[in-house]
C-alpha positions, 0 to 999 in steps of 0.5 A: 499499500501507498502511504505517501500523502500525494497517494492518499488523495489521488487513488481515491480521487481516480477511483471515483472519476473511473466510477463516474466516467461509467455511470455517466456513460451508462445513463447517456446510452440507455437512459436517455434513450429510454426516456424519449421512447417513454415519452413518445408512448405517453405522447401516443397515449394522450393522442389516443385519449383526445381522439376518443373524447372528441368522438364520445363528444360528438355522438350526444344522442341529444345533437340532431343528426346532419345530412347523411353522406351524398350519394352520387348518381354514376353517368349512363354509358354511351351506346357503342359507335359500331 
């Protein structure tokens, strides 16, 4: 074991620096992408909820129904030319 005063300060500092770099690497490579994935899922759920909520709001039975879809008649075909 080192008994010098300089080693007593430098060894713990080097160990803590090494573990700090490893921890920061793990956070950067794993936790940040996981956080983005979670945020995407939350946004998708929020969009689905608001679409569902709007659908429920428009399906009020007390409201009068608007006109239905327009029916378009097909043009009659012309007789053959021959």
